[in-house]
C-alpha positions in Angstrom: 0.0 0.0 0.0 3.0 2.2 -0.5 2.5 5.5 -2.4 5.8 5.0 -4.2 4.2 4.0 -7.5 5.9 4.1 -11.0 6.2 7.5 -12.7 3.9 6.4 -15.6 1.1 5.6 -13.1 1.7 9.0 -11.4 1.3 10.7 -14.8 -1.9 8.7 -15.6 -3.4 9.6 -12.2 -2.5 13.2 -12.7 -4.3 13.1 -16.0 -7.5 11.9 -14.3 -7.2 8.1 -14.5 -8.7 6.7 -11.2 -6.3 4.9 -8.8 -6.4 1.2 -9.5 -5.1 -0.2 -6.2 -4.4 0.8 -2.6 -0.9 2.1 -3.4 -2.3 4.3 -6.1 -5.0 5.6 -3.9 -2.4 6.3 -1.2 -0.4 8.2 -3.7 -3.4 10.3 -4.9 -4.3 11.2 -1.3 -0.7 12.1 -0.5 -0.5 14.2 -3.7 -3.7 16.1 -2.7 -2.4 16.7 0.9 1.1 17.7 -0.3 -0.4 20.3 -2.7 -2.6 21.6 0.0 0.4 22.0 2.4 2.4 23.8 -0.4 -0.5 26.2 -1.1 -1.2 26.9 2.6 2.4 27.0 3.7 4.2 24.5 6.0 3.1 25.5 9.5 1.8 23.8 12.6 -1.7 25.2 11.8 -1.7 23.7 8.3 -0.4 20.3 9.5 -2.9 20.3 12.3 -5.7 21.1 9.9 -4.6 18.2 7.6 -4.5 15.8 10.6 -8.0 16.9 11.6 -9.3 16.5 8.1 -7.9 12.9 7.9 -9.4 12.0 11.3 -12.8 13.3 10.2 -12.6 11.5 6.9 -11.8 8.3 8.7 -14.8 8.7 11.1 -17.1 9.6 8.2 -16.0 6.6 6.2 -16.6 4.3 9.2 -20.1 5.8 10.0 -21.4 6.1 6.5 -19.9 3.1 4.7 -18.1 0.6 7.0 -20.7 0.4 9.8 -23.7 -0.1 7.6 -21.8 -2.8 5.6 -20.8 -4.6 8.8 -24.4 -4.4 10.1 -25.7 -6.0 6.9 -23.0 -8.8 7.2 -23.8 -9.4 10.8 -27.6 -9.6 10.0 -26.8 -12.1 7.2 -24.2 -14.2 9.0 -24.7 -13.8 12.7 -22.8 -12.1 15.5 -19.1 -12.6 16.2 -19.0 -10.8 19.6 -21.0 -12.0 22.7 -23.7 -9.7 23.9 -22.0 -8.0 26.9 -25.1 -6.0 27.9 -24.8 -2.7 29.7 -23.1 -4.2 32.8 -20.1 -5.6 30.9 -21.1 -9.2 31.6 -21.5 -11.7 28.7 -25.1 -13.0 28.2 
């Protein structure tokens, strides 16, 4: 999942070809963030903003995409975790 992809794929992605694997997606995200930092200037504030954005993206992905997907899979295939209830004891 390394962003260190071949130059020809970097050029293709820069021309609008969608990333084709996790490494290419990592590269595209790094490119966007790098360009944002260059435009805003390297500072604690900019870096802090980027970290906050990444944290929010991660949470949004989990809540909007991953959690509903997992809920559907659990409904179809059954629970993995025991029901601990509100008191922390397994039921």
